[in-house]
All heavy atoms as an XYZ file, in Angstrom:
865
protein
N     -12.438      7.382    -15.877
C     -12.249      6.288    -14.889
C     -12.052      6.983    -13.467
O     -11.197      7.837    -13.417
C     -11.162      5.365    -15.262
C     -10.900      4.196    -14.211
S      -9.552      3.167    -14.575
C      -9.542      2.805    -16.303
N     -12.747      6.520    -12.453
C     -12.527      7.144    -11.124
C     -11.579      6.341    -10.423
O     -11.182      5.192    -10.703
C     -13.919      7.013    -10.338
O     -14.078      5.596    -10.054
C     -15.094      7.533    -11.165
N     -10.916      6.994     -9.408
C      -9.928      6.319     -8.441
C     -10.398      5.103     -7.827
O      -9.723      4.249     -7.429
C      -9.488      7.487     -7.509
C     -10.047      8.710     -7.968
C     -11.272      8.391     -8.976
N     -11.769      5.031     -7.606
C     -12.395      3.973     -6.944
C     -12.865      2.905     -7.865
O     -13.740      2.073     -7.443
C     -13.516      4.409     -6.040
C     -12.949      5.220     -4.856
C     -13.168      6.637     -4.734
C     -12.318      4.664     -3.759
C     -12.601      7.236     -3.672
C     -11.832      5.318     -2.686
C     -12.023      6.726     -2.662
N     -12.369      2.847     -8.983
C     -12.896      1.770     -9.895
C     -12.691      0.421     -9.124
O     -11.711      0.025     -8.688
C     -11.970      1.778    -11.150
O     -11.989      0.506    -11.865
N     -13.874     -0.292     -9.196
C     -13.975     -1.598     -8.533
C     -12.933     -2.553     -8.980
O     -12.350     -3.345     -8.221
C     -15.256     -2.172     -8.523
O     -15.695     -2.478     -9.836
N     -12.662     -2.631    -10.390
C     -11.646     -3.531    -10.858
C     -10.312     -3.200    -10.439
O      -9.553     -4.045     -9.993
C     -11.758     -3.383    -12.412
C     -10.770     -4.206    -13.151
C     -10.821     -5.811    -12.766
C     -10.822     -4.075    -14.623
N      -9.964     -1.855    -10.400
C      -8.780     -1.412     -9.898
C      -8.502     -1.780     -8.423
O      -7.422     -2.300     -8.019
C      -8.529      0.041    -10.074
C      -7.072      0.541     -9.635
C      -6.890      1.987     -9.928
N      -6.827      2.225    -11.334
C      -7.112      3.295    -12.017
N      -7.536      4.324    -11.190
N      -7.178      3.421    -13.270
N      -9.550     -1.708     -7.543
C      -9.399     -2.040     -6.152
C      -9.265     -3.486     -6.008
O      -8.473     -3.918     -5.228
C     -10.616     -1.510     -5.392
C     -10.719      0.044     -5.097
C     -12.046      0.388     -4.469
C      -9.505      0.541     -4.342
N      -9.954     -4.228     -6.836
C      -9.842     -5.698     -6.674
C      -8.464     -6.077     -7.113
O      -7.909     -7.070     -6.515
C     -10.909     -6.395     -7.489
C     -12.267     -6.503     -6.782
C     -13.243     -7.304     -7.620
N     -13.897     -6.333     -8.549
C     -14.284     -6.604     -9.787
N     -14.125     -7.776    -10.228
N     -14.862     -5.600    -10.528
N      -7.898     -5.515     -8.022
C      -6.426     -5.837     -8.521
C      -5.459     -5.396     -7.350
O      -4.473     -5.959     -6.989
C      -6.129     -5.276     -9.779
C      -6.766     -6.009    -10.948
C      -6.266     -5.572    -12.184
N      -6.378     -4.079    -12.277
C      -6.198     -3.468    -13.456
N      -5.872     -4.097    -14.604
N      -6.318     -2.215    -13.561
N      -5.713     -4.181     -6.837
C      -4.735     -3.469     -5.969
C      -4.703     -4.087     -4.535
O      -3.665     -4.175     -3.887
C      -4.950     -2.062     -5.917
N      -5.909     -4.551     -4.035
C      -5.960     -5.059     -2.729
C      -5.006     -6.260     -2.326
O      -4.222     -6.194     -1.523
C      -7.324     -5.264     -2.258
C      -7.521     -5.651     -0.717
C      -7.078     -4.586      0.111
C      -9.045     -5.993     -0.496
N      -5.085     -7.251     -3.313
C      -4.103     -8.369     -3.038
C      -2.795     -7.988     -3.181
O      -1.887     -8.485     -2.207
C      -4.516     -9.407     -4.090
C      -5.969     -9.000     -4.556
C      -5.945     -7.490     -4.287
N      -2.400     -7.080     -4.069
C      -1.064     -6.553     -4.155
C      -0.640     -5.890     -2.831
O       0.465     -6.078     -2.316
C      -0.866     -5.541     -5.417
C       0.456     -4.970     -5.462
C      -1.136     -6.445     -6.662
N      -1.501     -5.109     -2.359
C      -1.168     -4.334     -1.156
C      -1.010     -5.290      0.042
O      -0.025     -5.041      0.917
C      -2.177     -3.278     -0.958
N      -1.884     -6.158      0.211
C      -1.773     -7.092      1.264
C      -0.524     -7.916      1.285
O       0.128     -8.193      2.154
C      -3.064     -7.978      1.417
C      -4.358     -7.250      1.797
C      -5.531     -8.267      1.830
C      -4.168     -6.709      3.226
N      -0.113     -8.318      0.052
C       1.039     -9.142     -0.139
C       2.274     -8.377      0.081
O       3.213     -8.859      0.830
C       1.096     -9.727     -1.581
N       2.213     -7.039     -0.264
C       3.375     -6.190     -0.038
C       3.418     -5.952      1.407
O       4.544     -5.937      1.970
C       3.287     -4.839     -0.726
N       2.494     -5.787      2.037
C       2.510     -5.503      3.586
C       2.913     -6.657      4.279
O       3.756     -6.648      5.199
C       1.083     -4.981      4.128
C       1.020     -4.855      5.543
C       0.752     -3.601      3.410
N       2.411     -7.811      3.865
C       2.742     -8.993      4.578
C       4.135     -9.278      4.432
O       4.859     -9.900      5.323
C       1.895    -10.168      3.984
N       4.806     -8.956      3.305
C       6.191     -9.135      3.124
C       6.999     -8.415      4.077
O       8.224     -8.773      4.321
C       6.494     -8.726      1.628
N       6.588     -7.383      4.694
C       7.355     -6.723      5.758
C       7.659     -7.512      6.933
O       8.705     -7.280      7.555
C       6.439     -5.468      6.183
C       6.267     -4.294      5.296
C       5.294     -3.187      5.859
C       7.548     -3.579      4.980
N       6.759     -8.491      7.233
C       6.956     -9.271      8.354
C       7.636    -10.681      8.011
O       7.716    -11.530      8.918
C       5.628     -9.375      9.066
O       4.753    -10.178      8.236
C       5.113     -8.098      9.538
N       7.780    -10.911      6.752
C       8.292    -12.278      6.411
C       9.753    -12.294      6.310
O      10.326    -11.564      5.541
C       7.568    -12.738      5.140
C       8.218    -14.015      4.667
C       6.188    -12.820      5.203
N      10.498    -13.066      7.159
C      11.969    -13.190      7.015
C      12.416    -13.926      5.907
O      11.755    -15.040      5.642
C      12.448    -13.773      8.447
N      13.485    -13.668      5.253
C      13.877    -14.429      4.172
C      14.573    -15.865      4.683
O      15.027    -15.868      5.696
N      14.255    -16.783      3.886
C      14.813    -18.106      4.283
C      13.906    -19.023      5.118
O      14.241    -20.027      5.554
N      12.823    -18.361      5.622
C      11.889    -19.130      6.529
C      11.166    -20.219      5.787
O      10.860    -20.033      4.594
C      10.858    -18.253      7.169
N      10.846    -21.323      6.406
C      10.042    -22.342      5.693
C       8.743    -21.786      5.140
O       8.116    -20.917      5.730
C       9.762    -23.444      6.769
C      10.831    -23.126      7.786
C      11.153    -21.682      7.639
N       8.217    -22.326      4.073
C       7.076    -21.825      3.363
C       5.868    -21.798      4.277
O       5.035    -20.724      4.321
C       6.667    -22.646      2.124
N       5.633    -22.760      5.130
C       4.460    -22.713      6.123
C       4.718    -21.506      7.109
O       3.706    -20.897      7.405
C       4.600    -24.031      6.901
C       3.244    -24.652      7.144
C       3.327    -25.993      7.775
C       1.948    -26.665      7.736
N       2.104    -27.980      8.335
N       5.895    -21.250      7.530
C       6.089    -20.031      8.461
C       5.794    -18.787      7.681
O       5.076    -17.857      8.320
C       7.494    -20.059      8.968
C       7.843    -21.071      9.899
O       6.864    -21.831     10.499
O       9.018    -21.497     10.272
N       6.191    -18.678      6.334
C       5.825    -17.523      5.625
C       4.394    -17.230      5.438
O       3.875    -16.163      5.693
C       6.590    -17.567      4.252
C       7.959    -17.457      4.413
C       8.590    -17.369      2.927
C      10.134    -17.266      2.960
N      10.750    -17.369      1.533
N       3.628    -18.307      5.214
C       2.161    -18.236      5.026
C       1.483    -17.873      6.301
O       0.567    -16.907      6.279
C       1.566    -19.622      4.611
C       2.035    -19.901      3.185
C       1.470    -21.426      2.718
O       1.198    -22.122      3.578
N       1.345    -21.481      1.441
N       1.964    -18.334      7.399
C       1.375    -17.992      8.716
C       1.686    -16.622      9.016
O       0.828    -15.836      9.680
C       2.012    -18.954      9.805
N       2.914    -16.100      8.685
C       3.305    -14.656      8.958
C       2.461    -13.698      8.001
O       2.062    -12.615      8.517
C       4.791    -14.493      8.828
C       5.555    -15.172      9.888
C       7.084    -14.854      9.842
N       7.816    -15.617     10.668
C       9.054    -15.975     10.730
N       9.845    -15.448      9.605
N       9.643    -16.553     11.598
N       2.277    -14.142      6.815
C       1.499    -13.297      5.949
C       0.079    -13.051      6.428
O      -0.424    -12.110      6.517
C       1.497    -13.819      4.500
C       2.725    -13.617      3.782
C       2.574    -14.188      2.333
C       3.924    -14.135      1.567
N       3.809    -14.587      0.156
N      -0.464    -14.259      6.898
C      -1.831    -14.214      7.494
C      -1.946    -13.348      8.755
O      -2.910    -12.603      8.933
C      -2.345    -15.701      7.788
N      -0.853    -13.444      9.550
C      -0.820    -12.576     10.742
C      -0.739    -11.190     10.417
O      -1.355    -10.274     11.035
C       0.347    -13.089     11.605
C       0.422    -12.486     12.874
C       1.636    -12.950     13.807
O       1.779    -14.186     13.777
O       2.357    -12.160     14.300
N       0.084    -10.915      9.404
C       0.289     -9.456      8.966
C      -1.062     -8.852      8.462
O      -1.388     -7.801      8.746
C       1.407     -9.356      7.873
N      -1.733     -9.643      7.707
C      -3.017     -9.274      7.063
C      -4.000     -9.030      8.107
O      -4.638     -7.921      8.095
C      -3.426    -10.293      6.070
N      -3.994     -9.922      9.152
C      -4.983     -9.607     10.318
C      -4.615     -8.351     11.093
O      -5.410     -7.580     11.520
C      -4.865    -10.916     11.271
O      -5.271    -12.000     10.421
C      -5.786    -10.758     12.444
N      -3.343     -8.167     11.299
C      -2.903     -6.971     12.002
C      -3.260     -5.732     11.272
O      -3.602     -4.688     11.873
C      -1.339     -7.070     12.289
O      -0.976     -8.149     13.012
N      -3.138     -5.778      9.972
C      -3.362     -4.608      9.100
C      -4.842     -4.264      9.181
O      -5.289     -3.171      9.381
C      -2.944     -4.705      7.655
C      -1.481     -4.842      7.565
C      -3.499     -3.716      6.818
C      -0.921     -5.441      6.319
N      -5.776     -5.317      9.016
C      -7.183     -5.125      9.159
C      -7.526     -4.566     10.468
O      -8.364     -3.568     10.615
C      -7.921     -6.248      8.913
C      -8.009     -6.864      7.492
C      -8.952     -7.967      7.252
N      -8.543     -8.598      6.090
C      -7.836     -9.818      5.941
N      -7.338    -10.307      7.122
N      -7.411    -10.242      4.755
N      -6.887     -4.977     11.617
C      -7.114     -4.529     12.885
C      -6.733     -3.048     13.036
O      -7.464     -2.261     13.622
C      -6.531     -5.319     13.958
N      -5.604     -2.656     12.459
C      -5.127     -1.309     12.566
C      -6.064     -0.393     11.838
O      -6.396      0.685     12.258
C      -3.769     -1.188     11.938
N      -6.645     -0.797     10.687
C      -7.586     -0.069      9.986
C      -8.845      0.215     10.674
O      -9.435      1.213     10.961
C      -7.861     -0.593      8.597
C      -9.165      0.120      7.851
C      -6.735     -0.469      7.658
N      -9.345     -0.978     11.353
C     -10.599     -0.864     12.168
C     -10.468     -0.028     13.364
O     -11.378      0.703     13.872
C     -11.002     -2.263     12.604
C     -11.510     -3.159     11.477
C     -11.817     -4.623     11.861
O     -11.718     -4.974     12.987
O     -12.094     -5.424     10.926
N      -9.314      0.079     13.976
C      -8.961      1.002     15.080
C      -8.843      2.463     14.734
O      -8.786      3.278     15.436
C      -7.688      0.526     15.876
C      -7.730     -0.815     16.743
C      -6.580     -0.947     17.612
N      -5.394     -0.876     16.849
C      -4.767     -1.857     16.184
N      -5.196     -3.121     16.292
N      -3.552     -1.707     15.647
N      -8.606      2.656     13.518
C      -8.279      3.943     12.988
C      -6.840      4.354     13.012
O      -6.540      5.524     12.787
N      -5.969      3.403     13.250
C      -4.488      3.661     13.301
C      -3.918      3.914     11.922
O      -2.886      4.751     11.829
C      -3.764      2.451     13.850
C      -4.088      2.201     15.362
O      -4.697      3.141     16.032
O      -3.913      1.168     15.955
N      -4.454      3.301     10.907
C      -4.211      3.596      9.669
C      -5.326      3.700      8.728
O      -6.341      3.250      9.086
C      -3.161      2.634      8.997
C      -3.810      1.262      8.917
C      -1.792      2.446      9.732
C      -2.950      0.121      8.217
N      -5.143      4.550      7.618
C      -6.371      4.670      6.628
C      -6.533      3.452      5.876
O      -5.472      2.702      5.494
C      -5.966      5.763      5.676
C      -5.909      7.241      6.395
C      -5.604      8.363      5.535
C      -7.394      7.643      7.018
N      -7.779      3.207      5.342
C      -8.017      2.019      4.529
C      -7.497      2.247      3.089
O      -7.304      3.381      2.696
C      -9.502      1.936      4.594
C     -10.042      3.326      4.937
C      -8.984      3.905      5.726
N      -7.238      1.123      2.501
C      -6.664      1.292      1.096
C      -7.397      2.149      0.143
O      -6.847      2.928     -0.610
C      -6.425     -0.176      0.638
C      -5.617     -0.325     -0.719
C      -4.303      0.254     -0.617
C      -5.459     -1.719     -1.121
N      -8.738      2.028      0.024
C      -9.473      2.886     -1.033
C      -9.181      4.333     -0.746
O      -8.983      5.190     -1.650
C     -10.957      2.513     -0.705
C     -10.839      1.203     -0.106
C      -9.679      1.096      0.710
N      -9.184      4.801      0.524
C      -8.763      6.298      0.753
C      -7.375      6.570      0.446
O      -7.163      7.634     -0.222
C      -8.908      6.445      2.343
C      -8.626      7.873      2.716
C      -9.768      8.903      2.294
N      -9.496     10.177      2.741
C      -9.436     11.148      1.935
N      -9.895     11.072      0.753
N      -9.218     12.391      2.362
N      -6.393      5.667      0.623
C      -4.983      5.989      0.246
C      -4.954      6.044     -1.304
O      -4.286      6.946     -1.760
C      -4.073      4.911      0.825
C      -3.950      4.908      2.469
C      -2.716      4.817      0.161
C      -3.296      6.248      2.830
N      -5.607      5.100     -1.882
C      -5.569      5.168     -3.445
C      -6.165      6.460     -3.996
O      -5.611      7.086     -4.917
C      -6.296      3.960     -3.994
C      -5.720      2.605     -3.867
C      -6.647      1.458     -4.270
C      -4.391      2.530     -4.673
N      -7.209      6.889     -3.368
C      -7.792      8.161     -3.795
C      -6.900      9.360     -3.533
O      -6.729     10.191     -4.491
C      -9.193      8.394     -3.046
N      -6.208      9.379     -2.366
C      -5.263     10.463     -2.056
C      -4.118     10.422     -3.053
O      -3.619     11.458     -3.564
C      -4.890     10.392     -0.716
C      -5.959     10.722      0.446
C      -5.426     10.229      1.792
C      -6.373     12.096      0.365
N      -3.578      9.310     -3.323
C      -2.456      9.091     -4.223
C      -2.794      9.549     -5.651
O      -2.018     10.246     -6.284
C      -1.840      7.688     -4.224
N      -4.027      9.059     -6.102
C      -4.366      9.335     -7.494
C      -4.804     10.845     -7.657
O      -4.843     11.373     -8.772
C      -5.297      8.358     -8.028
C      -4.710      6.978     -8.159
C      -5.639      5.963     -8.719
O      -6.725      5.862     -8.233
N      -5.100      5.136     -9.677
N      -5.095     11.522     -6.563
C      -5.462     12.910     -6.697
C      -4.175     13.726     -6.985
O      -4.183     14.778     -7.495
C      -6.178     13.418     -5.365
N      -3.005     13.136     -6.497
C      -1.705     13.756     -6.701
C      -1.046     13.340     -8.050
O      -0.447     14.252     -8.675
C      -0.788     13.386     -5.561
C      -1.160     13.668     -4.281
C      -1.019     15.270     -3.983
N      -1.358     15.493     -2.609
C      -0.967     16.606     -1.957
N      -0.260     17.498     -2.534
N      -1.346     16.725     -0.737
N      -1.138     12.112     -8.389
C      -0.635     11.625     -9.608
C      -1.699     10.654    -10.348
O      -2.085      9.714     -9.804
C       0.631     10.817     -9.381
C       1.221     10.085    -10.664
C       1.688     11.608     -8.637
N      -2.052     11.128    -11.453
C      -2.971     10.435    -12.272
C      -2.399      9.188    -12.968
O      -1.183      9.326    -13.504
C      -3.726     11.269    -13.403
C      -4.234     12.485    -12.720
C      -5.488     12.195    -11.997
C      -6.146     13.466    -11.597
N      -6.614     13.506    -10.292
N      -3.047      8.085    -13.025
C      -2.530      6.960    -13.772
C      -2.942      5.582    -13.131
O      -3.880      5.612    -12.305
N      -2.311      4.575    -13.571
C      -2.685      3.219    -13.069
C      -1.663      2.736    -11.950
O      -0.436      2.886    -12.019
C      -2.429      2.230    -14.281
C      -2.852      0.728    -13.845
C      -2.617     -0.167    -14.973
O      -2.634      0.254    -16.262
O      -2.673     -1.321    -14.703
N      -2.293      2.299    -10.889
C      -1.589      1.880     -9.675
C      -0.889      0.525    -10.004
O      -1.464     -0.404    -10.526
C      -2.493      1.758     -8.536
C      -1.671      1.081     -7.341
C      -3.020      3.008     -8.063
N       0.448      0.508     -9.879
C       1.238     -0.676    -10.122
C       1.498     -1.456     -8.884
O       1.584     -2.715     -8.892
C       2.568     -0.336    -10.747
C       2.439      0.447    -12.084
C       3.889      0.906    -12.437
C       1.817     -0.407    -13.122
N       1.734     -0.767     -7.839
C       2.334     -1.331     -6.641
C       1.997     -0.547     -5.375
O       2.123      0.662     -5.358
C       3.918     -1.673     -6.701
C       4.336     -2.442     -5.603
C       5.902     -2.606     -5.920
C       6.462     -3.462     -4.782
N       7.913     -3.687     -5.121
N       1.628     -1.208     -4.328
C       1.438     -0.512     -3.032
C       2.194     -1.165     -1.894
O       2.099     -2.504     -1.869
C      -0.014     -0.499     -2.658
C      -0.850      0.185     -3.745
C      -0.214      0.333     -1.325
C      -2.389     -0.115     -3.639
N       2.896     -0.417     -1.152
C       3.599     -1.021     -0.051
C       3.314     -0.231      1.292
O       3.197      0.946      1.234
C       5.172     -0.827     -0.320
C       5.627     -1.833     -1.468
C       7.085     -1.702     -1.630
O       7.812     -0.760     -1.078
O       7.632     -2.488     -2.342
N       3.257     -0.947      2.376
C       3.105     -0.324      3.693
C       4.498     -0.494      4.376
O       4.933     -1.742      4.492
C       2.028     -0.981      4.476
C       1.694     -0.404      5.852
C       1.323      1.016      5.689
C       0.661     -1.152      6.495
N       5.171      0.547      4.684
C       6.541      0.529      5.208
C       6.504      1.161      6.575
O       5.683      2.030      6.790
C       7.467      1.155      4.262
C       7.567      0.558      2.937
C       8.744      0.970      2.167
O       9.326      2.058      2.383
O       9.108      0.215      1.183
N       7.488      0.820      7.363
C       7.720      1.417      8.617
C       9.135      1.947      8.718
O      10.015      1.152      8.510
C       7.400      0.424      9.819
C       7.531      1.125     11.209
C       7.054      0.177     12.171
O       6.772     -1.061     12.110
N       6.804      0.603     13.510
N       9.249      3.145      9.042
C      10.517      3.808      9.133
C      10.528      4.708     10.406
O       9.742      5.583     10.575
C      10.854      4.630      7.964
C      12.249      5.209      7.887
O      13.179      4.570      8.413
O      12.527      6.216      7.218
N      11.402      4.334     11.307
C      11.511      5.011     12.594
C      10.228      5.073     13.370
O       9.805      6.047     13.887
C      12.146      6.457     12.384
C      13.519      6.504     11.961
O      14.288      5.593     12.318
O      13.957      7.363     11.273
N       9.427      3.870     13.245
C       8.231      3.848     13.983
C       7.051      4.525     13.182
O       5.903      4.579     13.752
N       7.240      5.194     12.018
C       6.120      5.798     11.243
C       5.863      5.004     10.140
O       6.681      4.598      9.376
C       6.683      7.267     10.748
C       5.646      7.873      9.853
C       7.044      8.123     11.987
N       4.468      4.641     10.067
C       4.017      3.955      8.857
C       3.604      4.752      7.693
O       3.041      5.813      7.948
C       2.775      3.054      9.342
C       2.954      1.861     10.194
C       1.686      1.336     10.731
C       3.770      0.724      9.433
N       4.107      4.295      6.501
C       3.734      5.057      5.397
C       3.376      4.061      4.215
O       3.926      3.024      4.077
C       4.954      6.010      4.939
O       5.950      5.269      4.577
N       2.562      4.563      3.315
C       2.138      3.918      2.063
C       3.005      4.440      1.027
O       3.123      5.675      0.863
C       0.602      4.042      1.785
C      -0.298      3.205      2.524
C      -0.991      3.863      3.634
C      -0.556      1.902      2.275
C      -1.909      3.161      4.282
C      -1.490      1.212      2.937
C      -2.135      1.788      3.990
O      -3.100      1.045      4.715
N       3.562      3.527      0.231
C       4.278      3.890     -1.029
C       3.386      3.432     -2.170
O       3.232      2.226     -2.237
C       5.588      3.314     -1.091
C       6.567      4.090     -0.119
C       8.008      3.660     -0.145
O       8.287      2.721     -0.924
O       8.801      4.223      0.544
N       2.927      4.355     -2.980
C       1.989      3.915     -4.127
C       2.867      4.289     -5.429
O       3.167      5.441     -5.639
C       0.726      4.618     -4.003
C      -0.232      4.227     -5.161
C       0.103      4.439     -2.725
N       3.109      3.244     -6.192
C       3.711      3.437     -7.472
C       2.618      3.515     -8.524
O       1.783      2.627     -8.657
C       4.725      2.323     -7.818
C       5.917      2.313     -6.813
C       6.949      1.337     -7.328
C       8.106      1.409     -6.237
N       9.197      0.594     -6.503
N       2.759      4.578     -9.402
C       1.742      4.822    -10.380
C       2.246      4.963    -11.705
O       3.340      5.809    -11.872
C       0.890      6.054    -10.000
C       0.166      5.931     -8.614
C      -0.071      6.451    -11.055
C      -0.481      7.083     -8.120
N       1.848      4.338    -12.660
C       2.340      4.588    -14.016
C       1.428      5.556    -14.746
O       0.187      5.416    -14.892
C       2.161      3.252    -14.815
C       2.451      3.263    -16.440
C       3.883      3.583    -16.541
C       2.107      2.028    -17.045
N       2.073      6.712    -15.185
C       1.342      7.855    -15.749
C       1.058      7.489    -17.147
O       1.552      6.607    -17.803
C       2.085      9.167    -15.687
O       3.256      9.034    -16.445
C       2.459      9.458    -14.233
N       0.138      8.276    -17.743
C      -0.225      8.076    -19.120
C       0.962      8.389    -20.164
O       0.994      7.762    -21.172
C      -1.362      9.061    -19.615
C      -2.580      8.606    -19.064
C      -3.822      9.486    -19.465
C      -5.021      9.047    -18.849
N      -6.275      9.629    -19.424
N       2.019      9.036    -19.666
C       3.271      9.372    -20.408
C       4.222      8.270    -20.181
O       5.339      8.336    -20.741
C       3.697     10.732    -20.016
C       2.935     11.837    -20.480
C       3.483     13.215    -20.224
C       2.662     14.350    -20.724
N       3.191     15.639    -20.647
N       3.931      7.247    -19.540
C       4.831      6.103    -19.250
C       5.776      6.245    -18.169
O       6.674      5.415    -18.020
N       5.618      7.263    -17.424
C       6.551      7.486    -16.255
C       6.067      6.874    -15.009
O       4.911      6.868    -14.772
C       6.581      9.016    -16.085
C       7.928      9.572    -15.597
C       7.770     11.136    -15.844
N       8.019     11.765    -14.587
C       7.869     12.934    -14.276
N       7.462     13.783    -15.247
N       8.088     13.431    -13.023
N       6.858      6.256    -14.307
C       6.445      5.622    -13.021
C       6.817      6.571    -11.806
O       7.946      6.990    -11.702
C       7.174      4.277    -12.773
C       6.943      3.745    -11.366
C       6.909      3.261    -13.782
N       5.864      6.998    -11.153
C       5.973      7.912    -10.050
C       5.702      7.228     -8.632
O       4.846      6.440     -8.716
C       5.174      9.167    -10.089
C       5.094      9.812    -11.428
C       6.085     10.960    -11.789
N       6.687     11.690    -10.776
C       6.508     12.915    -10.369
N       5.425     13.500    -10.853
N       7.140     13.588     -9.436
N       6.357      7.503     -7.648
C       6.069      6.995     -6.311
C       5.535      8.031     -5.459
O       6.090      9.159     -5.302
C       7.380      6.448     -5.769
C       7.182      5.836     -4.431
C       8.406      5.264     -3.821
O       8.925      4.184     -4.452
O       9.061      5.702     -2.923
N       4.351      7.828     -4.950
C       3.741      8.772     -3.955
C       3.711      8.138     -2.592
O       3.248      7.006     -2.363
C       2.193      8.970     -4.379
C       1.578      9.934     -3.454
C       2.051      9.527     -5.839
N       4.297      8.807     -1.672
C       4.489      8.335     -0.364
C       3.543      9.099      0.687
O       3.662     10.289      0.501
C       5.939      8.397      0.191
C       6.043      7.770      1.527
C       7.460      7.666      1.979
O       8.566      8.052      1.282
O       7.811      7.343      3.215
N       2.699      8.441      1.385
C       1.669      9.095      2.110
C       1.773      8.557      3.570
O       2.051      7.341      3.687
C       0.270      8.805      1.684
C      -0.009      9.270      0.219
C      -1.362      8.682     -0.269
C      -0.195     10.711      0.149
N       1.601      9.371      4.662
C       1.472      8.976      5.971
C       0.417      7.980      5.995
O      -0.848      8.353      5.649
C       1.406     10.240      6.870
C       1.276      9.866      8.305
O       0.308      9.075      8.785
O       2.270     10.181      9.025
N       0.540      6.755      6.576
C      -0.479      5.779      6.720
C      -1.650      6.207      7.545
O      -2.771      5.730      7.538
C       0.059      4.380      7.014
N      -1.247      7.001      8.634
C      -2.281      7.357      9.708
C      -3.167      8.514      9.123
O      -4.362      8.497      9.419
C      -1.567      7.648     10.921
C      -2.424      7.970     12.115
C      -1.793      8.289     13.404
N      -0.826      9.296     13.331
C      -1.169     10.544     13.404
N      -2.504     10.888     13.561
N      -0.333     11.591     13.257
N      -2.543      9.514      8.627
C      -3.241     10.767      8.215
C      -3.490     10.976      6.792
O      -4.351     11.636      6.382
C      -2.350     11.983      8.725
O      -1.172     12.131      7.946
C      -2.028     11.904     10.202
N      -2.807     10.275      5.945
C      -2.895     10.463      4.536
C      -2.065     11.610      3.955
O      -2.114     11.956      2.783
N      -1.294     12.319      4.902
C      -0.637     13.348      4.481
C       0.559     13.092      3.563
O       1.142     12.056      3.522
C       0.054     14.112      5.645
N       0.728     13.967      2.586
C       1.796     13.650      1.485
C       3.091     13.759      2.171
O       3.398     14.835      2.698
C       1.677     14.703      0.334
C       2.723     14.529     -0.789
C       2.574     13.180     -1.464
C       2.584     15.666     -1.670
N       3.934     12.797      1.989
C       5.453     12.834      2.510
C       6.250     13.248      1.355
O       7.088     14.209      1.414
C       5.813     11.518      3.033
C       4.902     11.202      4.380
C       7.247     11.503      3.299
C       5.224      9.770      4.810
N       6.199     12.647      0.159
C       6.881     12.992     -0.974
C       6.302     12.337     -2.285
O       5.632     11.351     -2.218
C       8.359     12.696     -0.895
C       8.618     11.213     -0.866
C      10.115     10.899     -0.633
C      10.378      9.458     -0.459
N      11.749      9.034     -0.264
N       6.609     12.968     -3.457
C       6.373     12.318     -4.642
C       7.688     12.357     -5.390
O       8.391     13.376     -5.476
C       5.378     13.137     -5.457
C       4.075     13.202     -4.959
C       5.263     12.607     -6.916
C       3.050     14.175     -5.434
N       8.068     11.226     -5.966
C       9.384     11.094     -6.704
C       9.269     10.176     -7.846
O       8.419      9.317     -8.011
C      10.439     10.782     -5.796
C      10.387      9.296     -5.213
C      11.550      8.950     -4.286
O      12.182      9.957     -3.815
O      11.658      7.800     -3.931
N      10.162     10.393     -8.861
C      10.295      9.388    -10.010
C      10.891      8.177     -9.478
O      11.747      8.054     -8.683
C      11.069      9.940    -11.150
C      10.386     11.077    -11.921
O       9.186     11.071    -11.812
O      11.089     11.947    -12.431
N      10.395      7.040    -10.019
C      10.912      5.726     -9.579
C      11.726      5.106    -10.669
O      11.716      5.397    -11.752
C       9.707      4.804     -9.245
C      10.091      3.526     -8.546
O      11.031      3.658     -7.651
O       9.645      2.501     -8.912
């Protein structure tokens, strides 16, 4: 199975967009506001990819799975001190969950750790 398995990408993309959208959604906001914020976040992410500010999800998945083989469970786009990073949680064949953190702009490895 290749890192770019179309089934895996179709499953991972909505998870990633939901995770990223969650970054901008404040707890306790009305459902309508949450939906609007999620849509706005998704639009912002697409625009950032198109501008080249962050790498597209297929590239991030390939980079993460080159470091840790297994099934992608979760993807998050986080911002810490103004730096965007992707956190990719991967279930290995041995049943271990590993988290691969990559710079969202360059794809550079930040860290790999057990989750």
